[in-house]
DOFIRO-912698 format. One record per residue (C-alpha): x, y, z. Coordinates in nm, 3 decimals. Layout:
<atoms>
<<X Y Z>>
...
</atoms>
This chain:
<atoms>
<<0.003 -0.017 0.076>>
<<0.085 0.380 -0.034>>
<<-0.021 0.715 0.054>>
<<-0.213 0.958 -0.207>>
<<-0.237 1.343 -0.101>>
<<-0.456 1.553 -0.249>>
<<-0.413 1.946 -0.210>>
<<-0.616 2.196 -0.437>>
<<-0.631 2.092 -0.771>>
<<-0.321 1.877 -0.720>>
<<-0.304 1.505 -0.620>>
<<0.056 1.298 -0.539>>
<<0.079 0.922 -0.556>>
<<0.400 0.849 -0.336>>
<<0.384 0.449 -0.463>>
<<0.393 0.602 -0.801>>
<<0.609 0.885 -0.785>>
<<0.369 1.120 -0.955>>
<<0.200 1.453 -0.920>>
<<-0.099 1.551 -1.172>>
<<-0.334 1.813 -1.144>>
<<-0.659 1.691 -1.273>>
<<-0.603 1.471 -1.579>>
<<-0.244 1.672 -1.656>>
<<0.047 1.509 -1.473>>
<<0.252 1.771 -1.328>>
<<0.661 1.768 -1.482>>
<<0.876 1.731 -1.103>>
<<1.234 1.625 -1.082>>
<<1.305 1.327 -0.868>>
<<1.486 1.594 -0.606>>
<<1.135 1.771 -0.655>>
<<0.976 1.482 -0.555>>
<<1.092 1.413 -0.197>>
<<1.100 1.763 -0.104>>
<<0.754 1.796 -0.230>>
<<0.675 1.432 -0.035>>
<<0.863 1.513 0.282>>
<<0.680 1.844 0.361>>
<<0.322 1.645 0.264>>
<<0.436 1.389 0.476>>
<<0.488 1.655 0.789>>
<<0.207 1.889 0.657>>
<<0.132 2.163 0.956>>
<<0.517 2.091 1.105>>
<<0.858 2.305 1.046>>
<<1.091 2.100 0.840>>
<<1.417 2.157 0.913>>
<<1.689 2.246 0.639>>
<<1.883 1.975 0.758>>
<<1.654 1.703 0.823>>
<<1.545 1.748 0.458>>
<<1.906 1.795 0.309>>
<<1.981 1.415 0.478>>
<<1.661 1.286 0.317>>
<<1.683 1.389 -0.035>>
<<2.110 1.395 -0.068>>
<<2.181 1.128 0.149>>
<<2.509 1.018 0.036>>
<<2.619 1.346 -0.108>>
<<2.697 1.727 0.057>>
<<2.536 2.028 -0.120>>
<<2.459 2.336 -0.046>>
<<2.125 2.509 0.107>>
<<2.130 2.659 -0.247>>
<<2.024 2.312 -0.435>>
<<1.734 2.312 -0.150>>
<<1.572 2.675 -0.224>>
<<1.575 2.619 -0.637>>
<<1.408 2.268 -0.567>>
<<1.154 2.468 -0.331>>
<<1.143 2.742 -0.571>>
<<1.042 2.525 -0.887>>
<<0.784 2.350 -0.693>>
<<0.640 2.663 -0.578>>
<<0.638 2.785 -0.940>>
<<0.468 2.476 -1.069>>
<<0.203 2.428 -0.792>>
<<0.136 2.821 -0.930>>
<<0.146 2.980 -0.542>>
<<0.027 3.310 -0.494>>
<<0.004 3.581 -0.226>>
<<-0.395 3.460 -0.160>>
<<-0.343 3.060 -0.178>>
<<0.011 2.974 -0.063>>
<<0.130 2.603 -0.056>>
<<0.462 2.612 0.088>>
<<0.548 2.850 0.394>>
<<0.929 2.989 0.462>>
<<1.012 2.923 0.831>>
<<1.285 3.171 0.877>>
<<1.634 3.075 0.944>>
<<1.496 2.698 1.038>>
<<1.300 2.498 0.700>>
<<0.958 2.508 0.573>>
<<0.609 2.412 0.648>>
<<0.337 2.278 0.408>>
<<0.101 2.528 0.565>>
<<-0.224 2.414 0.238>>
<<-0.539 2.209 0.338>>
<<-0.436 1.841 0.299>>
<<-0.682 1.472 0.246>>
<<-0.465 1.118 0.243>>
<<-0.594 0.849 0.117>>
<<-0.426 0.476 0.104>>
<<-0.358 0.305 -0.277>>
<<-0.213 -0.014 -0.422>>
<<0.145 -0.051 -0.504>>
<<0.218 -0.112 -0.843>>
<<0.472 -0.425 -0.904>>
<<0.706 -0.152 -1.058>>
<<0.702 0.213 -1.002>>
<<0.729 0.460 -1.328>>
<<1.105 0.528 -1.324>>
<<1.095 0.954 -1.294>>
<<1.202 1.228 -1.503>>
<<1.580 1.265 -1.475>>
<<1.673 1.618 -1.373>>
<<1.780 1.862 -1.637>>
<<2.143 1.930 -1.659>>
<<2.266 2.264 -1.560>>
<<2.215 2.518 -1.803>>
<<1.980 2.314 -2.049>>
<<1.611 2.489 -2.093>>
<<1.381 2.499 -2.299>>
<<1.340 2.861 -2.538>>
<<1.382 3.142 -2.250>>
<<1.053 3.288 -2.120>>
<<1.103 3.684 -2.135>>
<<0.868 3.931 -2.050>>
<<0.878 4.343 -1.935>>
<<0.762 4.478 -1.599>>
<<0.583 4.811 -1.655>>
<<0.696 5.075 -1.469>>
<<0.507 5.348 -1.289>>
<<0.485 5.719 -1.408>>
<<0.488 5.825 -1.092>>
<<0.755 5.561 -0.922>>
<<1.007 5.563 -1.219>>
<<1.342 5.395 -1.119>>
<<1.571 5.590 -0.941>>
<<1.852 5.738 -1.104>>
<<2.131 5.669 -0.902>>
<<2.486 5.578 -0.849>>
<<2.445 5.306 -0.679>>
<<2.224 4.945 -0.712>>
<<1.872 5.004 -0.773>>
<<1.705 4.663 -0.784>>
<<1.726 4.315 -0.611>>
<<1.563 3.951 -0.600>>
<<1.453 3.719 -0.326>>
<<1.598 3.413 -0.334>>
<<1.309 3.230 -0.368>>
<<1.284 3.438 -0.745>>
<<0.958 3.546 -0.605>>
<<0.931 3.940 -0.517>>
<<1.171 4.179 -0.664>>
<<1.236 4.498 -0.460>>
<<1.392 4.802 -0.666>>
<<1.408 5.197 -0.594>>
<<1.197 5.438 -0.754>>
<<1.214 5.868 -0.743>>
<<0.993 5.981 -0.499>>
<<1.019 6.364 -0.541>>
<<1.338 6.485 -0.416>>
<<1.455 6.173 -0.268>>
<<1.378 5.782 -0.321>>
<<1.179 5.505 -0.208>>
<<1.148 5.136 -0.241>>
<<0.866 4.898 -0.391>>
<<0.824 4.566 -0.349>>
<<0.678 4.366 -0.670>>
<<0.619 3.972 -0.622>>
<<0.594 3.827 -0.962>>
<<0.292 3.700 -0.896>>
<<0.087 4.075 -0.861>>
<<0.053 4.297 -1.126>>
<<0.105 4.599 -0.938>>
<<0.447 4.739 -0.722>>
<<0.420 4.885 -0.332>>
<<0.626 5.112 -0.149>>
<<0.796 4.940 0.149>>
<<0.707 5.192 0.454>>
<<1.032 5.310 0.624>>
<<1.232 5.347 0.280>>
<<1.203 5.703 0.243>>
<<1.551 5.806 0.043>>
<<1.708 5.401 -0.008>>
<<1.907 5.235 -0.191>>
<<2.147 4.947 -0.248>>
<<1.871 4.670 -0.188>>
<<1.969 4.280 -0.095>>
<<1.832 4.035 0.101>>
<<1.883 3.805 0.334>>
<<1.919 3.435 0.300>>
<<1.602 3.332 0.382>>
<<1.435 3.585 0.190>>
<<1.300 3.703 0.526>>
<<1.453 4.096 0.579>>
<<1.577 4.301 0.309>>
<<1.923 4.551 0.391>>
<<1.935 4.871 0.227>>
<<2.145 5.233 0.228>>
<<1.964 5.497 0.405>>
<<2.145 5.881 0.422>>
<<2.477 5.718 0.571>>
<<2.323 5.458 0.719>>
<<2.349 5.054 0.650>>
<<1.967 4.945 0.793>>
<<1.779 4.595 0.753>>
<<1.390 4.557 0.807>>
<<1.176 4.236 0.802>>
<<0.915 4.233 0.506>>
<<0.673 4.102 0.703>>
<<0.690 4.432 0.884>>
<<0.843 4.639 1.109>>
<<1.092 4.945 1.164>>
<<1.426 4.941 0.957>>
<<1.744 4.857 1.258>>
<<2.059 5.067 1.159>>
<<2.363 4.806 1.161>>
<<2.637 5.091 1.126>>
<<2.737 5.379 0.973>>
<<2.885 5.466 0.644>>
<<2.964 5.704 0.377>>
<<2.839 5.643 0.032>>
<<2.785 5.232 0.040>>
<<2.860 5.091 -0.290>>
<<2.726 4.761 -0.250>>
<<2.645 4.488 0.011>>
<<2.562 4.141 0.045>>
<<2.402 3.942 0.302>>
<<2.564 3.585 0.359>>
<<2.491 3.288 0.525>>
<<2.703 3.276 0.817>>
<<2.540 3.587 0.973>>
<<2.731 3.876 0.848>>
<<2.693 4.132 0.600>>
<<2.962 4.219 0.341>>
<<2.958 4.586 0.228>>
<<3.192 4.870 0.071>>
<<3.129 5.157 0.292>>
<<3.259 5.431 0.089>>
<<3.379 5.541 -0.293>>
<<3.744 5.476 -0.158>>
<<3.779 5.240 0.096>>
<<3.814 4.883 0.090>>
<<3.520 4.591 0.217>>
<<3.360 4.573 0.555>>
<<3.168 4.316 0.727>>
<<2.886 4.342 1.003>>
<<2.692 4.114 1.169>>
<<2.384 4.139 1.050>>
<<2.214 4.188 1.402>>
<<2.419 4.509 1.412>>
<<2.733 4.618 1.616>>
<<3.103 4.698 1.537>>
<<3.182 4.675 1.187>>
<<3.547 4.507 1.116>>
<<3.759 4.581 0.785>>
<<3.786 4.262 0.537>>
<<4.012 4.315 0.279>>
<<4.260 4.642 0.238>>
<<4.317 4.853 -0.086>>
<<4.659 4.826 -0.230>>
<<4.748 5.146 -0.310>>
<<5.098 5.102 -0.340>>
<<4.966 4.767 -0.649>>
<<4.756 5.075 -0.815>>
<<4.481 4.969 -0.648>>
<<4.183 5.262 -0.551>>
<<3.843 5.047 -0.462>>
<<3.687 4.769 -0.358>>
<<3.303 4.780 -0.433>>
<<3.040 4.571 -0.506>>
<<3.049 4.247 -0.287>>
<<2.911 3.931 -0.334>>
<<2.890 3.656 -0.101>>
<<2.989 3.304 -0.236>>
<<2.805 3.007 -0.113>>
<<2.908 2.823 0.237>>
<<3.150 3.117 0.330>>
<<3.380 3.021 0.048>>
<<3.508 3.427 0.036>>
<<3.349 3.725 -0.149>>
<<3.380 3.792 -0.483>>
<<3.408 4.152 -0.551>>
<<3.483 4.444 -0.786>>
<<3.883 4.645 -0.815>>
<<3.954 5.010 -0.928>>
<<4.263 5.068 -1.075>>
<<4.472 5.418 -1.110>>
<<4.470 5.547 -1.450>>
<<4.192 5.320 -1.560>>
<<3.942 5.515 -1.778>>
<<3.628 5.348 -1.675>>
<<3.517 5.006 -1.496>>
<<3.504 4.853 -1.804>>
<<3.913 4.822 -1.699>>
<<3.834 4.695 -1.346>>
<<3.920 4.395 -1.230>>
<<3.724 4.058 -1.009>>
<<3.857 3.976 -0.725>>
<<3.848 3.673 -0.461>>
<<3.866 3.763 -0.111>>
<<3.891 3.513 0.229>>
<<3.573 3.564 0.419>>
<<3.828 3.588 0.749>>
<<3.984 3.872 0.559>>
<<4.384 3.652 0.502>>
<<4.387 3.861 0.180>>
<<4.245 3.893 -0.137>>
<<4.404 3.770 -0.505>>
<<4.274 3.865 -0.866>>
<<4.059 3.642 -1.101>>
<<3.974 3.853 -1.407>>
<<4.056 4.156 -1.571>>
<<3.820 4.394 -1.742>>
<<3.501 4.279 -1.547>>
<<3.267 4.499 -1.245>>
<<2.993 4.372 -1.077>>
<<3.018 4.015 -1.085>>
<<2.815 3.696 -0.915>>
<<2.831 3.334 -0.869>>
<<2.516 3.183 -0.975>>
<<2.441 2.804 -0.833>>
<<2.442 2.646 -1.140>>
<<2.791 2.697 -1.162>>
<<2.904 3.016 -1.335>>
<<3.018 3.335 -1.314>>
<<2.882 3.661 -1.447>>
<<3.034 3.993 -1.455>>
<<2.934 4.338 -1.688>>
<<3.154 4.514 -1.925>>
<<3.030 4.790 -2.170>>
<<2.651 4.720 -2.071>>
<<2.654 4.340 -2.168>>
<<2.703 4.049 -1.911>>
<<2.921 3.739 -2.004>>
<<2.944 3.437 -1.803>>
<<3.194 3.114 -1.789>>
<<3.205 2.805 -1.589>>
<<3.382 2.852 -1.211>>
<<3.466 2.567 -0.981>>
<<3.347 2.738 -0.610>>
<<3.570 2.524 -0.445>>
<<3.925 2.605 -0.640>>
<<3.722 2.964 -0.672>>
<<3.887 2.976 -1.015>>
<<3.766 3.029 -1.411>>
<<3.763 2.654 -1.594>>
<<3.691 2.743 -1.915>>
<<3.583 3.088 -2.169>>
<<3.326 3.317 -2.152>>
<<3.050 3.379 -2.282>>
<<2.781 3.663 -2.391>>
<<2.447 3.537 -2.190>>
<<2.256 3.955 -2.211>>
<<2.311 4.233 -2.381>>
<<2.176 4.586 -2.303>>
<<2.216 4.577 -1.984>>
<<2.176 4.940 -1.816>>
<<2.532 5.073 -1.645>>
<<2.637 5.330 -1.448>>
<<2.941 5.420 -1.411>>
<<3.018 5.346 -1.038>>
<<3.056 5.022 -1.205>>
<<2.700 4.838 -1.074>>
<<2.543 4.681 -1.326>>
<<2.158 4.661 -1.293>>
<<2.105 4.317 -1.284>>
<<1.974 4.074 -1.005>>
<<1.967 3.698 -0.988>>
<<1.786 3.502 -0.782>>
<<1.980 3.177 -0.620>>
<<1.848 2.928 -0.808>>
<<1.965 2.875 -1.164>>
<<1.698 3.013 -1.441>>
<<1.564 3.352 -1.344>>
<<1.740 3.734 -1.449>>
<<1.603 4.097 -1.406>>
<<1.765 4.332 -1.563>>
<<1.732 4.733 -1.608>>
<<1.730 4.723 -1.995>>
<<2.007 5.048 -2.109>>
<<2.336 5.096 -2.164>>
<<2.642 5.235 -2.045>>
<<2.649 5.568 -1.833>>
<<2.810 5.788 -2.036>>
<<3.092 6.001 -1.860>>
<<3.037 6.251 -2.088>>
<<2.985 6.632 -1.926>>
<<2.954 7.005 -1.999>>
<<2.942 7.277 -1.727>>
<<2.699 7.477 -1.838>>
<<2.547 7.922 -1.765>>
<<2.238 7.885 -1.648>>
<<1.989 8.180 -1.519>>
<<1.682 8.226 -1.345>>
<<1.459 8.138 -1.603>>
<<1.647 7.798 -1.675>>
<<1.783 7.881 -2.006>>
<<2.059 7.755 -2.081>>
<<2.325 8.084 -2.198>>
<<2.645 7.953 -2.209>>
<<2.853 7.649 -2.238>>
<<3.200 7.672 -2.034>>
<<3.408 7.390 -2.085>>
<<3.391 6.999 -2.154>>
<<3.513 6.652 -2.051>>
<<3.496 6.319 -1.885>>
<<3.377 6.272 -1.547>>
<<3.363 6.664 -1.508>>
<<3.226 6.756 -1.157>>
<<3.227 6.997 -0.846>>
<<3.225 7.342 -1.002>>
<<3.408 7.598 -0.812>>
<<3.424 8.011 -0.900>>
<<3.726 8.204 -0.754>>
<<3.588 8.474 -0.528>>
<<3.669 8.735 -0.790>>
<<3.431 8.553 -1.043>>
<<3.732 8.563 -1.270>>
<<3.770 8.192 -1.254>>
<<3.580 7.820 -1.225>>
<<3.804 7.486 -1.089>>
<<3.695 7.205 -1.179>>
<<3.768 6.798 -1.097>>
<<3.799 6.563 -1.457>>
<<3.770 6.206 -1.360>>
<<3.950 6.005 -1.626>>
<<4.234 5.805 -1.676>>
<<4.334 6.047 -1.330>>
<<4.130 6.254 -1.178>>
<<4.272 6.650 -1.149>>
<<4.198 6.958 -1.085>>
<<4.167 7.211 -1.387>>
<<4.099 7.560 -1.420>>
<<3.939 7.787 -1.664>>
<<3.887 8.196 -1.683>>
<<3.602 8.320 -1.751>>
<<3.637 8.574 -2.059>>
<<3.810 8.320 -2.343>>
<<4.116 8.098 -2.282>>
<<4.053 7.710 -2.228>>
<<4.062 7.440 -1.918>>
<<4.475 7.496 -1.764>>
<<4.567 7.157 -1.549>>
<<4.622 7.206 -1.238>>
<<4.710 6.922 -1.031>>
<<4.977 6.641 -1.186>>
<<4.977 6.333 -0.963>>
<<4.803 6.142 -0.778>>
<<4.440 6.137 -0.786>>
<<4.281 6.508 -0.683>>
<<3.902 6.624 -0.614>>
<<3.703 6.810 -0.469>>
<<3.861 7.163 -0.515>>
<<3.806 7.466 -0.314>>
<<3.979 7.849 -0.390>>
<<4.182 7.997 -0.071>>
<<4.323 8.061 0.166>>
<<4.499 8.310 -0.063>>
<<4.404 8.458 -0.353>>
<<4.429 8.303 -0.633>>
<<4.519 7.990 -0.445>>
<<4.369 7.633 -0.446>>
<<4.270 7.312 -0.149>>
<<4.167 7.049 -0.253>>
<<4.193 6.673 -0.168>>
<<4.462 6.413 -0.284>>
<<4.546 6.059 -0.287>>
<<4.893 6.116 -0.393>>
<<5.075 5.953 -0.126>>
<<4.918 5.652 -0.138>>
<<4.669 5.546 0.162>>
<<4.354 5.805 0.250>>
<<4.313 6.177 0.096>>
<<4.465 6.453 0.285>>
<<4.372 6.802 0.184>>
<<4.663 7.033 0.021>>
<<4.683 7.360 -0.117>>
<<4.912 7.497 -0.397>>
<<4.887 7.847 -0.601>>
<<4.864 7.743 -0.980>>
<<5.041 8.047 -1.108>>
<<5.358 7.940 -0.897>>
<<5.603 7.701 -1.013>>
<<5.609 7.514 -0.590>>
<<5.454 7.201 -0.490>>
<<5.147 7.166 -0.384>>
<<5.156 7.210 0.064>>
<<5.005 6.919 0.295>>
<<4.777 7.094 0.569>>
<<4.641 6.765 0.717>>
<<4.711 6.455 0.686>>
<<4.564 6.130 0.874>>
<<4.404 5.759 0.867>>
<<4.051 5.877 0.702>>
<<3.972 6.102 0.398>>
<<3.902 6.399 0.407>>
<<3.707 6.690 0.180>>
<<3.786 7.024 0.206>>
<<3.482 7.214 0.254>>
<<3.519 7.612 0.282>>
<<3.744 7.908 0.423>>
<<3.620 8.164 0.685>>
<<3.615 8.500 0.526>>
<<3.974 8.572 0.656>>
<<4.177 8.253 0.491>>
<<4.266 8.136 0.907>>
<<3.993 7.870 0.969>>
<<3.860 7.561 0.736>>
<<3.630 7.333 0.772>>
<<3.661 6.938 0.566>>
<<3.446 6.617 0.609>>
<<3.589 6.314 0.736>>
<<3.473 5.980 0.654>>
<<3.525 5.774 0.936>>
<<3.383 5.399 0.895>>
<<3.231 5.378 1.268>>
<<3.077 5.746 1.280>>
<<3.033 5.814 0.938>>
<<3.093 6.188 0.790>>
<<3.174 6.480 1.031>>
<<3.301 6.839 1.010>>
<<3.606 6.937 1.142>>
<<3.776 7.273 1.154>>
<<4.119 7.309 1.034>>
<<4.326 7.643 1.235>>
<<4.586 7.711 0.974>>
<<4.814 7.905 1.180>>
<<4.798 7.657 1.480>>
<<4.770 7.348 1.219>>
<<4.559 7.219 1.456>>
<<4.260 7.017 1.370>>
<<3.926 6.971 1.627>>
<<3.539 6.811 1.581>>
<<3.293 7.051 1.521>>
<<3.021 6.848 1.456>>
<<3.047 6.475 1.544>>
<<2.767 6.277 1.612>>
<<2.589 5.910 1.559>>
<<2.460 6.076 1.202>>
<<2.619 6.202 0.959>>
<<2.710 6.581 0.897>>
<<2.913 6.678 0.573>>
<<2.959 6.944 0.302>>
<<3.004 7.238 0.564>>
<<3.011 7.626 0.391>>
<<3.099 7.926 0.622>>
<<2.833 8.194 0.533>>
<<3.008 8.493 0.399>>
<<3.011 8.633 0.721>>
<<3.222 8.404 0.932>>
<<2.907 8.370 1.173>>
<<2.715 8.044 1.056>>
<<2.778 7.730 0.920>>
<<2.551 7.579 0.728>>
<<2.556 7.207 0.641>>
<<2.401 6.890 0.505>>
<<2.289 6.671 0.791>>
<<2.030 6.283 0.749>>
<<1.984 6.306 1.127>>
<<1.570 6.313 1.003>>
<<1.654 6.031 0.781>>
<<1.687 6.164 0.483>>
<<1.955 6.465 0.399>>
<<1.857 6.820 0.557>>
<<2.050 7.181 0.553>>
<<2.101 7.292 0.890>>
<<2.244 7.588 1.015>>
<<2.493 7.632 1.334>>
<<2.644 7.965 1.471>>
<<3.031 7.976 1.521>>
<<3.220 7.882 1.657>>
<<3.030 7.792 2.001>>
<<2.797 7.567 1.725>>
<<2.453 7.681 1.928>>
<<2.132 7.765 1.775>>
<<2.046 7.507 1.513>>
<<1.817 7.582 1.233>>
<<1.649 7.342 0.999>>
<<1.613 7.558 0.643>>
<<1.536 7.324 0.371>>
<<1.227 7.164 0.366>>
<<1.130 6.835 0.230>>
<<1.501 6.705 0.158>>
<<1.776 6.915 0.063>>
<<2.133 6.904 -0.043>>
<<2.455 7.062 -0.156>>
<<2.469 7.407 -0.007>>
<<2.601 7.718 -0.121>>
<<2.635 8.131 -0.063>>
<<2.536 8.369 -0.291>>
<<2.865 8.655 -0.239>>
<<2.629 8.886 -0.034>>
<<2.495 8.660 0.195>>
<<2.170 8.718 0.100>>
<<2.076 8.402 -0.050>>
<<2.137 8.064 0.029>>
<<2.131 7.796 -0.220>>
<<2.018 7.427 -0.240>>
<<1.978 7.136 -0.427>>
<<1.603 6.959 -0.350>>
<<1.611 6.672 -0.632>>
<<1.601 6.831 -0.950>>
<<1.537 7.133 -0.833>>
<<1.760 7.435 -0.685>>
<<1.577 7.562 -0.434>>
<<1.667 7.911 -0.282>>
<<1.608 8.081 0.059>>
<<1.608 8.408 0.153>>
<<1.865 8.510 0.446>>
<<1.873 8.889 0.423>>
<<1.725 8.862 0.770>>
<<1.922 8.655 0.940>>
<<1.920 8.274 1.047>>
<<1.614 8.340 1.282>>
<<1.402 8.497 1.023>>
<<1.501 8.331 0.701>>
<<1.296 8.254 0.442>>
<<1.042 7.961 0.298>>
<<1.242 7.811 0.040>>
<<1.120 7.870 -0.337>>
<<1.219 7.673 -0.657>>
<<1.474 7.913 -0.818>>
<<1.486 7.691 -1.149>>
<<1.456 7.341 -1.212>>
<<1.653 7.094 -1.462>>
<<1.800 6.778 -1.504>>
<<2.174 6.881 -1.371>>
<<2.452 6.579 -1.269>>
<<2.368 6.570 -0.830>>
<<2.650 6.606 -0.629>>
<<2.805 6.330 -0.378>>
<<2.947 6.385 0.043>>
<<3.237 6.669 -0.051>>
<<3.121 6.990 -0.216>>
<<2.813 7.077 -0.401>>
<<2.785 6.993 -0.764>>
<<2.721 7.320 -0.898>>
<<2.831 7.698 -0.824>>
<<2.707 8.048 -0.862>>
<<2.827 8.340 -1.015>>
<<2.966 8.619 -0.837>>
<<2.649 8.861 -0.943>>
<<2.417 8.637 -0.843>>
<<2.229 8.597 -1.222>>
<<2.380 8.297 -1.315>>
<<2.399 7.932 -1.167>>
<<2.703 7.719 -1.363>>
<<2.584 7.372 -1.358>>
<<2.698 7.027 -1.476>>
<<2.469 6.810 -1.753>>
<<2.537 6.468 -1.910>>
<<2.414 6.323 -2.163>>
<<2.065 6.149 -2.013>>
<<2.014 5.755 -2.197>>
<<1.641 5.763 -2.199>>
<<1.472 5.650 -1.881>>
<<1.352 5.264 -1.871>>
<<0.970 5.250 -1.862>>
<<1.052 4.874 -1.766>>
<<1.206 4.584 -1.588>>
<<1.275 4.274 -1.824>>
<<1.230 3.949 -1.668>>
<<1.375 3.640 -1.816>>
<<1.268 3.260 -1.688>>
<<1.486 2.981 -1.784>>
<<1.778 3.163 -1.797>>
<<2.050 2.949 -1.951>>
<<2.309 3.014 -1.675>>
</atoms>
């Protein structure tokens, strides 16, 4: 005698090893049949993952990903939806069959019909491709970080959408026709799932956070700068890149102290470690290495690091954002195209030549490729598009929003600063090297100002015609220097320390420098350098992030950006006593810039440049109003990515050739990798 189990429209015959729906057979593999039978036999109970692995793979050592793949396949065949669940995930434990089941007995046949053999890896029928439309009210966010993630079981997609002046994460189950915002994720980016699919991690402001998808508020794990990727391992740790120029760090998923995992080899030409993806079974982390002199991340490398932080080694050149898929392949991006090659997980080596597996995938200039795979093989979600162009131009825009002039153009042009006398502008150009360039108004071309190392975030001062900037020319953290471009003398070191720093603003008398320090534990903090005493002290250091400070023209106020409310806002403090704090922005704001007479404060909120009337002082600050609106490149956490002319009549904005905004996410079922 054998057993039959009836649930919904299905019948499972244990003796004949058959699953049917009505009169039709359901094509279930031998392993999948064993998993489903085990759950049916103990319906209503939690079956531990280890118990399932021992029963279905009794003589083989396999990863949990194999079990997850079978669960995913079973759910897809049963047509499981939110309204009609069959198999529930019990976080960190196992699975439970939750639908009503009726059991009956049947005679066992003399010889059971042979079960269908499991398909070979990569052996699929013609892939099924479909598009998930994006709402006009919640378009995909255009940000330098990751924007999409898929749950390990392949049933839910999360993406970052633009929400006015900020972003918000949206959840789209594949069984539903609409996406809904996830509460508590305003300002979030870089979404990633926990291995059991029950938690969602992300960056919000300068914090790495997580929240339960079943409902609940965000939980802060640690402070960060500007995350360049994060991945949640089965060992309970999250590996992440806390900033654009850092190595990888590691923090437990329950929070606590973070610790470095990799060290950027500056002497060896490395400049950044980013876009980590944890390998199964604690075998290490695949990540991207950016090199000095590279024009783009198409010239980056993939490396693998030990989970214990015992160093890293290179795997592949000319690749970025690589990750392992359980079918045994390493997948990576280059030039808006995905490539794949067989990968030996134990040896952590590529074992055969690569092939193209998906063209037309959107990529950002930061090296991230906008695609995601379920931990089970055969499911790909990507943003259609191309590699982001680095070509930018510096344009003049009047207060009506009209472009009046083009002053400069170049690769990754950013951070324009107009000289105090209004006769010149300095910009950063980031190509094979990152340097400062000067252009005089009234004619002339770009003149190079710096020549060694990686140089950026230039500001004018402390003396007339002098420039202060950040540089990693000594091969370590970014320190602060000053230089007189019209003299042959080398740059003067102003301050050096073990953490990255960006100069922001000189006091009117040139005696005091405000700068931002990026600390791996406290995040971004505002410091003050006394130029004459050559001493530095923290001006504002909290558990939140404070950055991009600027002195008012009279030196009595410091205006800065902080994320203490959960999103960036502009605040003001009196100087030097740091009292009388007041919020000046409304609804989010960053990149503060003063008019030369101190009567106006400008900041950016999404695509808008906002104006605050400061003619009556900070206590009588006006209500913010829009000055101009347009698609111009946003700034980071160094200095503002725009400036205002000396007479206040023109804004110098950075314009990027924009690619067409994606209208849908593309999904491939049966992706042959």
